[in-house]
C-alpha positions as CSV (number, residue, x, y, z in Angstrom):
1,X,10.2,-15.4,10.6
2,X,12.5,-14.4,13.6
3,X,12.6,-15.1,17.3
4,X,10.6,-11.9,18.3
5,X,7.0,-10.6,18.2
6,X,5.5,-7.2,17.9
7,X,4.0,-5.6,20.9
8,X,0.7,-3.5,20.8
9,X,3.1,-0.3,20.9
10,X,5.1,-1.3,18.0
11,X,8.2,-2.3,19.8
12,X,9.8,-5.9,19.6
13,X,9.0,-8.0,22.6
14,X,10.8,-11.6,23.4
15,X,8.4,-14.5,23.7
16,X,7.6,-16.1,27.0
17,X,9.4,-19.2,27.7
18,X,6.8,-22.2,27.9
19,X,7.0,-25.7,29.3
20,X,3.7,-26.8,28.4
21,X,0.5,-25.7,27.0
22,X,-0.6,-23.9,30.2
23,X,2.5,-23.1,32.2
24,X,4.6,-20.4,31.7
25,X,8.0,-20.1,33.4
26,X,9.4,-16.7,34.1
27,X,13.1,-16.3,35.2
28,X,13.6,-14.0,38.2
29,X,15.2,-11.2,36.0
30,X,12.1,-11.1,34.0
31,X,9.9,-10.9,36.9
32,X,11.8,-8.0,38.2
33,X,11.5,-6.4,34.6
34,X,7.7,-6.9,34.8
35,X,7.5,-5.5,38.4
36,X,9.6,-2.5,37.2
37,X,7.3,-1.9,34.2
38,X,4.2,-2.3,36.4
39,X,5.9,0.3,38.8
40,X,6.8,2.5,36.1
41,X,3.2,2.6,34.4
42,X,1.7,3.3,37.7
43,X,3.6,6.2,38.6
44,X,3.3,7.5,35.0
45,X,-0.4,7.2,35.4
46,X,-0.5,9.2,38.7
47,X,1.9,11.7,37.5
48,X,0.0,12.2,34.1
49,X,-3.4,12.7,36.1
50,X,-1.4,15.3,38.5
51,X,-0.2,17.5,35.8
52,X,-3.5,17.1,33.7
53,X,-5.4,18.9,36.5
54,X,-2.4,21.1,38.1
55,X,-2.9,24.0,35.6
56,X,-6.6,24.4,36.4
57,X,-5.5,25.5,39.9
58,X,-2.9,27.9,38.8
59,X,-3.2,31.5,37.6
60,X,-0.2,31.9,35.0
61,X,0.1,35.3,33.8
62,X,-0.4,35.9,30.1
63,X,-2.3,32.3,29.7
64,X,-5.8,32.1,28.7
65,X,-8.0,29.8,30.7
66,X,-8.3,27.4,27.4
67,X,-4.5,27.8,27.5
68,X,-4.5,26.5,31.0
69,X,-6.6,23.6,30.0
70,X,-4.5,22.7,27.2
71,X,-1.4,23.2,29.2
72,X,-2.6,20.1,31.4
73,X,-3.2,17.9,28.3
74,X,0.2,18.8,27.0
75,X,2.0,18.3,30.2
76,X,0.0,14.9,30.5
77,X,1.1,14.0,26.9
78,X,4.7,14.4,27.9
79,X,4.4,12.3,30.9
80,X,2.3,9.4,29.5
81,X,4.7,9.4,26.1
82,X,7.9,9.2,28.0
83,X,6.7,6.7,30.7
84,X,4.6,5.0,28.1
85,X,2.1,4.2,31.1
86,X,-0.7,3.4,28.4
87,X,0.2,2.6,24.5
88,X,1.4,5.4,22.6
89,X,-1.4,5.3,20.5
90,X,-3.8,5.2,23.5
91,X,-2.2,8.6,24.6
92,X,-3.0,10.0,21.1
93,X,-6.4,9.0,21.3
94,X,-6.9,10.4,24.8
95,X,-5.4,13.8,23.5
96,X,-8.0,14.1,21.0
97,X,-10.7,13.3,23.4
98,X,-9.6,15.6,26.1
99,X,-9.1,18.5,23.6
100,X,-13.0,18.0,22.5
101,X,-14.0,17.9,26.2
102,X,-11.7,20.9,27.2
103,X,-12.0,23.4,24.5
104,X,-14.0,22.6,21.6
105,X,-17.7,23.8,21.1
106,X,-18.6,20.5,22.9
107,X,-16.4,21.3,25.9
108,X,-18.1,20.2,29.4
109,X,-17.2,23.4,31.0
110,X,-18.1,26.9,29.8
111,X,-15.4,28.7,27.9
112,X,-14.7,32.3,28.1
113,X,-16.4,35.1,26.3
114,X,-14.7,35.8,23.1
115,X,-12.8,32.7,22.6
116,X,-13.9,30.9,19.3
117,X,-14.1,27.4,20.1
118,X,-12.9,25.0,17.5
119,X,-15.4,22.5,16.7
120,X,-15.2,18.8,17.9
121,X,-15.3,17.7,14.1
122,X,-12.0,19.5,13.4
123,X,-10.2,17.3,16.1
124,X,-12.0,14.2,14.8
125,X,-11.2,14.8,11.2
126,X,-7.4,14.5,12.2
127,X,-8.2,10.7,12.3
128,X,-8.6,10.9,8.5
129,X,-6.1,13.8,7.9
130,X,-4.6,13.4,4.5
131,X,-1.1,12.7,5.6
132,X,-2.7,9.6,7.1
133,X,-3.7,8.3,3.5
134,X,-0.3,9.1,2.4
135,X,1.0,6.8,5.1
136,X,-1.8,4.0,4.7
137,X,-0.7,3.7,1.0
138,X,2.9,3.2,2.1
139,X,1.5,0.4,4.4
140,X,-0.3,-1.3,1.6
141,X,2.8,-1.3,-0.7
142,X,4.8,-2.8,2.2
143,X,2.2,-5.7,2.7
144,X,2.0,-6.5,-0.8
145,X,5.8,-6.5,-1.2
146,X,6.0,-9.2,1.7
147,X,3.1,-11.2,0.4
148,X,4.4,-11.5,-3.0
149,X,8.1,-11.7,-2.1
150,X,9.0,-8.7,-4.1
151,X,11.5,-7.2,-1.5
152,X,13.3,-10.6,-1.4
153,X,13.2,-11.0,-5.1
154,X,14.5,-7.6,-5.8
155,X,17.1,-7.8,-3.1
156,X,18.4,-11.1,-4.7
157,X,18.8,-8.9,-8.0
158,X,20.1,-5.8,-6.5
159,X,23.0,-7.7,-4.6
160,X,24.5,-9.2,-7.4
161,X,26.8,-6.2,-8.6
162,X,28.1,-6.0,-5.2
163,X,30.3,-9.6,-5.7
164,X,31.6,-11.4,-2.7
165,X,33.7,-9.1,-0.8
166,X,32.4,-8.6,2.7
167,X,32.8,-4.9,2.8
168,X,30.9,-4.6,-0.5
169,X,28.1,-7.0,0.7
170,X,27.7,-5.0,3.7
171,X,27.5,-2.0,1.4
172,X,24.9,-3.7,-0.5
173,X,22.9,-4.7,2.2
174,X,22.7,-1.1,3.4
175,X,21.8,0.5,0.1
176,X,19.0,-2.1,-0.7
177,X,17.7,-1.8,2.9
178,X,17.8,2.0,2.7
179,X,16.0,1.9,-0.6
180,X,13.4,-0.5,0.7
181,X,12.7,1.6,3.9
182,X,12.1,4.7,1.8
183,X,8.7,3.2,0.6
184,X,7.9,0.5,3.1
185,X,7.9,0.5,6.9
186,X,11.3,0.3,8.2
187,X,10.2,-2.2,10.5
188,X,8.9,-4.6,8.2
189,X,12.2,-3.8,6.1
190,X,14.5,-4.8,9.0
191,X,12.6,-8.0,9.7
192,X,12.8,-8.9,6.0
193,X,16.4,-8.4,5.5
194,X,17.7,-9.7,8.8
195,X,15.8,-13.0,7.6
196,X,18.3,-13.0,4.8
197,X,21.4,-12.3,6.7
198,X,20.9,-14.4,10.0
199,X,21.6,-17.9,8.3
200,X,24.7,-16.3,7.0
201,X,25.7,-15.2,10.2
202,X,25.3,-18.6,11.6
203,X,27.9,-19.9,9.3
204,X,30.6,-17.4,10.5
205,X,33.0,-18.2,13.4
206,X,31.9,-17.0,16.6
207,X,34.9,-14.4,16.9
208,X,34.3,-13.1,13.5
209,X,32.9,-9.5,13.8
210,X,31.3,-9.6,10.4
211,X,28.7,-11.1,12.3
212,X,28.2,-7.9,14.0
213,X,28.5,-5.9,11.0
214,X,26.0,-7.7,8.9
215,X,23.3,-7.3,11.8
216,X,24.2,-4.0,12.6
217,X,24.0,-2.8,8.8
218,X,20.2,-3.6,8.4
219,X,18.6,-1.3,11.2
220,X,21.0,1.2,10.7
221,X,20.3,1.3,6.9
222,X,16.7,1.0,7.5
223,X,16.9,4.2,10.1
224,X,18.8,6.2,7.6
225,X,16.7,5.4,4.7
226,X,13.3,6.4,6.4
227,X,14.9,9.8,6.7
228,X,14.6,10.5,3.0
229,X,10.7,10.3,1.9
230,X,7.6,11.6,3.6
231,X,6.3,7.9,4.2
232,X,9.5,6.7,5.4
233,X,8.9,7.2,9.2
234,X,6.2,8.8,11.4
235,X,8.0,12.0,12.4
236,X,8.0,12.8,8.7
237,X,4.3,12.5,8.4
238,X,3.8,14.4,11.5
239,X,6.0,17.3,10.3
240,X,4.3,17.5,6.7
241,X,0.8,17.2,8.5
242,X,1.4,19.9,11.0
243,X,2.7,22.0,8.1
244,X,-0.4,21.5,6.2
245,X,-2.6,22.8,9.0
246,X,-0.3,25.9,9.1
247,X,-1.1,26.5,5.3
248,X,2.3,25.2,4.2
249,X,2.2,22.4,1.6
250,X,5.2,20.2,1.0
251,X,5.3,18.0,-2.0
252,X,6.6,14.4,-1.6
253,X,9.6,15.2,-4.2
254,X,10.4,18.5,-2.4
255,X,10.9,16.7,0.9
256,X,12.9,14.1,-0.7
257,X,15.2,16.9,-2.4
258,X,15.7,18.4,1.0
259,X,16.6,14.9,2.8
260,X,18.0,12.7,0.3
261,X,21.6,14.2,-0.5
262,X,22.6,14.2,3.1
263,X,20.9,10.9,3.6
264,X,23.1,9.0,1.0
265,X,26.2,10.8,2.6
266,X,25.1,9.5,6.0
267,X,24.5,6.1,4.8
268,X,28.0,5.9,3.3
269,X,29.5,7.1,6.5
270,X,27.6,4.5,8.4
271,X,28.8,1.9,6.0
272,X,32.3,2.9,6.4
273,X,32.1,3.3,10.4
274,X,30.5,-0.4,10.6
275,X,33.3,-2.0,8.2
276,X,36.1,-0.2,10.2
277,X,34.7,-1.3,13.7
278,X,33.8,-4.6,12.6
279,X,36.2,-5.9,10.1
280,X,35.8,-9.1,8.7
281,X,38.0,-12.2,9.2
282,X,37.1,-13.6,5.9
283,X,38.1,-12.4,2.3
284,X,35.0,-13.9,0.6
285,X,31.4,-14.2,1.7
286,X,28.6,-15.7,-0.4
287,X,24.8,-14.8,0.3
288,X,22.3,-17.4,-1.5
289,X,19.1,-15.8,-1.5
290,X,16.5,-18.0,-3.3
291,X,13.5,-17.4,-5.1
292,X,11.7,-16.1,-8.4
293,X,9.2,-13.6,-9.2
294,X,5.7,-14.4,-8.9
295,X,4.0,-14.1,-12.3
296,X,0.2,-14.6,-11.1
297,X,-2.3,-12.1,-12.0
298,X,-2.6,-10.7,-8.6
299,X,1.2,-10.6,-8.2
300,X,1.2,-8.5,-11.6
301,X,-1.5,-6.2,-10.6
302,X,0.6,-5.3,-7.5
303,X,3.8,-4.6,-9.3
304,X,2.0,-2.3,-11.6
305,X,0.3,-0.6,-8.9
306,X,3.5,-0.2,-6.6
307,X,5.4,1.1,-9.6
308,X,2.6,3.4,-10.5
309,X,2.4,4.8,-7.3
310,X,5.8,5.5,-6.6
311,X,6.4,7.0,-10.0
312,X,3.2,9.3,-9.2
313,X,4.9,10.4,-5.9
314,X,8.2,11.5,-7.4
315,X,6.5,13.2,-10.3
316,X,3.9,15.2,-8.2
317,X,5.3,18.7,-9.4
318,X,4.4,17.6,-12.8
319,X,0.9,16.1,-12.9
320,X,0.0,18.2,-9.5
321,X,-2.0,15.3,-7.7
322,X,-1.1,15.7,-4.1
323,X,1.2,12.7,-2.7
324,X,-1.7,11.9,-0.1
325,X,-4.3,11.4,-3.1
326,X,-1.7,9.3,-4.9
327,X,-1.0,7.4,-1.6
328,X,-4.9,6.3,-1.5
329,X,-4.8,4.9,-4.7
330,X,-3.1,1.6,-4.0
331,X,-5.4,1.2,-1.0
332,X,-8.4,1.4,-3.6
333,X,-6.8,-0.5,-6.3
334,X,-5.5,-3.4,-4.5
335,X,-8.6,-3.8,-2.5
336,X,-10.8,-3.8,-5.5
337,X,-8.9,-6.2,-7.4
338,X,-8.6,-8.7,-4.5
339,X,-4.9,-8.3,-4.5
340,X,-5.3,-7.8,-0.7
341,X,-8.4,-8.5,1.1
342,X,-10.2,-7.9,4.5
343,X,-7.6,-10.1,6.6
344,X,-4.6,-7.8,5.1
345,X,-6.8,-4.9,6.0
346,X,-6.7,-6.1,9.5
347,X,-3.0,-6.4,9.8
348,X,-2.1,-2.9,9.0
349,X,-0.6,-0.9,11.7
350,X,-3.4,1.4,12.4
351,X,-2.1,2.2,15.7
352,X,0.9,4.3,13.8
353,X,-1.9,6.3,12.0
354,X,-3.5,7.0,15.3
355,X,-0.3,8.3,16.8
356,X,0.5,10.7,13.9
357,X,-3.3,11.8,14.1
358,X,-2.7,12.5,18.1
359,X,0.2,14.5,17.1
360,X,-1.3,16.7,14.4
361,X,-4.5,17.1,16.8
362,X,-2.1,18.3,19.8
363,X,-0.5,20.9,17.3
364,X,-3.9,22.2,16.5
365,X,-5.2,22.6,20.0
366,X,-1.9,24.1,21.2
367,X,-2.5,26.6,18.3
368,X,-6.3,27.1,19.1
369,X,-5.7,27.5,22.7
370,X,-2.9,30.1,22.5
371,X,-0.7,27.8,24.5
372,X,1.9,27.9,22.0
373,X,2.3,31.6,21.9
374,X,2.6,31.5,25.9
375,X,5.1,28.8,25.9
376,X,7.5,30.7,23.2
377,X,7.1,33.8,25.2
378,X,8.9,32.3,28.0
379,X,12.2,32.2,26.3
380,X,14.1,35.0,24.9
381,X,14.5,33.5,21.4
382,X,15.8,36.7,19.7
383,X,19.1,36.1,21.3
384,X,19.6,32.8,19.5
385,X,21.5,32.6,16.2
386,X,19.4,31.0,13.5
387,X,21.8,28.4,13.0
388,X,22.2,27.5,16.5
389,X,18.4,27.5,16.7
390,X,18.1,25.0,13.9
391,X,20.8,22.8,15.7
392,X,18.9,23.1,18.9
393,X,15.6,22.0,17.7
394,X,17.1,18.9,16.0
395,X,19.4,18.2,18.8
396,X,16.6,18.2,21.5
397,X,14.3,16.2,19.2
398,X,17.4,13.4,18.8
399,X,17.9,13.5,22.5
400,X,14.3,12.8,23.2
401,X,14.0,10.4,20.8
402,X,16.7,8.3,22.0
403,X,14.7,7.2,25.0
404,X,11.3,7.6,24.0
405,X,9.4,7.1,20.6
406,X,10.5,9.3,17.9
407,X,6.9,9.8,17.0
408,X,6.1,10.9,20.5
409,X,9.1,13.5,20.5
410,X,7.9,14.9,17.1
411,X,4.5,15.2,18.4
412,X,5.5,17.2,21.3
413,X,8.1,19.4,19.5
414,X,6.9,20.3,16.1
415,X,3.9,22.4,17.4
416,X,6.3,24.5,19.4
417,X,9.0,24.8,16.7
418,X,6.2,25.8,14.0
419,X,4.6,28.4,16.2
420,X,8.1,30.0,16.6
421,X,8.7,30.4,13.0
422,X,5.1,31.0,11.6
423,X,4.6,33.8,14.3
424,X,7.9,35.3,13.0
425,X,9.4,35.1,16.6
426,X,12.5,33.5,15.0
427,X,14.0,34.2,11.5
428,X,13.4,30.5,10.4
429,X,11.2,29.2,7.7
430,X,8.5,26.9,9.1
431,X,9.4,24.0,6.7
432,X,12.9,24.4,8.0
433,X,11.8,24.0,11.5
434,X,9.5,21.3,10.7
435,X,12.1,19.6,8.6
436,X,14.9,19.7,11.3
437,X,12.8,18.3,14.2
438,X,11.6,15.4,12.1
439,X,15.0,14.6,11.1
440,X,16.6,14.9,14.4
441,X,14.1,12.6,15.8
442,X,14.9,10.0,13.1
443,X,18.6,10.3,14.0
444,X,18.0,8.9,17.4
445,X,19.4,5.1,17.0
446,X,21.7,4.6,19.8
447,X,19.8,2.2,21.8
448,X,17.7,-0.7,21.2
449,X,14.5,1.1,22.6
450,X,15.5,4.1,20.2
451,X,13.6,2.5,17.2
452,X,11.9,-0.6,16.3
453,X,14.3,-1.7,13.8
454,X,17.0,-1.4,16.7
455,X,14.9,-3.4,18.9
456,X,14.3,-6.1,16.3
457,X,18.0,-6.4,15.6
458,X,19.0,-6.5,19.2
459,X,16.5,-9.2,19.8
460,X,18.5,-11.6,17.5
461,X,21.2,-11.7,20.3
462,X,24.0,-10.9,17.7
463,X,24.4,-7.2,18.9
464,X,25.4,-5.7,22.2
465,X,23.9,-2.4,23.6
466,X,27.7,-1.1,23.5
467,X,28.1,-1.9,20.0
468,X,24.9,-0.2,18.8
469,X,25.6,2.8,20.9
470,X,28.9,3.2,19.6
471,X,27.6,3.3,15.9
472,X,24.2,4.9,16.7
473,X,25.8,8.1,18.6
474,X,28.4,8.6,15.9
475,X,25.9,8.5,13.1
476,X,23.7,10.8,14.9
477,X,26.3,13.4,15.6
478,X,27.5,13.3,11.8
479,X,24.0,13.2,10.7
480,X,22.9,16.5,13.0
481,X,26.3,18.2,11.6
482,X,25.2,17.2,7.9
483,X,21.7,18.3,8.0
484,X,22.0,21.3,9.9
485,X,25.4,22.8,8.5
486,X,26.0,21.0,5.3
487,X,22.6,20.1,3.7
488,X,21.7,24.0,3.5
489,X,24.4,24.8,1.3
490,X,23.4,22.0,-1.2
491,X,19.9,23.3,-1.0
492,X,21.1,26.6,-2.3
493,X,23.0,24.9,-5.2
494,X,19.7,22.8,-5.8
495,X,17.4,25.8,-5.6
496,X,15.3,23.9,-3.1
497,X,15.9,25.7,0.1
498,X,13.0,26.1,2.6
């Protein structure tokens, strides 16, 4: 569809330049990049191994022996996720494996008397955690929408009311992209809508800054739209899964009630920012999106299933069926009816689910070993005002996610944030802590490496890193202010405060 491919870690990669069936030509700069990548991975592996074993030779006051073991795993996770020495999902699997070998009832080394070792089954069970079933349902809806071209057909209809004004078309694209990314992968949504706008971009004059506006609008809206629902982005799923492990259930509609108002305001801010920074040289623009709705039996089954799933998600407080159970419904229906088959099943982004599972497992083990309490005791949290604490959690998540995977950042920060609140160390609700960290991670969109949608848009060649940074940083700063300071006021009026 576009001139990029998806690598094993979910980030976009440009294809190699080939001159024949068996000859690959690499430019000197690409060779240098590959050498730098190999060097970084080698350093990451060596450093990861070092910090994994280091705590075994230390005697940290107040930290139990299982805590020492988990400190090594925690530090290793930080190093491997930051350096990407191995794929992110491989690190997640390694975390689960080491937790079982180090502190479970299957540990290779004896654990101290009095320590109640968690079962290995409890860590394996994170690979089928209910929140993963919620995400899996979203993957099935995204796959079906692409197969039956529901996304493009709905876009064709939904864009009509926005007319032919360039500014309004940018708004229309952002609204529709954000709406789709709420229930589909924001990566798939970005690829779909870039395929719609790139032919239009090619017809514009080279100096027309509308070219940048149209391409920039897609990943920005996909990133912002994914903030609202639990299935929109992995940090949301990690937060909800960790909250459930702490005994705090968050319904689909409640999360949306917390996130959607500020998300809409942020989307409108992003629109105004883009059209002002990159004004159009033309007064009229036409988007020609061809297509018609598939009316075959499989397509109709998919339409009904998708509609029923979304309605059930949004009405969870009424019927009481959890969002995870509802999310598994399209998996069963679409496979049982043959709408999707084994080939579609193989194409699902399973690595994302493993990454989420690794985060949930890490949170469990950090709590089981007592490492979370020890880490928290190292800081005088009592002196930090609640408002500044919420801002600090979100800001750290945004800062980390700008340069590493937002899922990895959420995996590292959410267990600590939840322990701070569940233990009563700080006067902040656990749901608020998990929410602010997840939102902060999703607000990181200043660089091509910050999110897969950014990487996809950047790979088209229509955007510069500078343009993306200007927009992404402004949206991130305004987003932090909106969610930390303004959103709580709206929650009070709506009666949905955490």
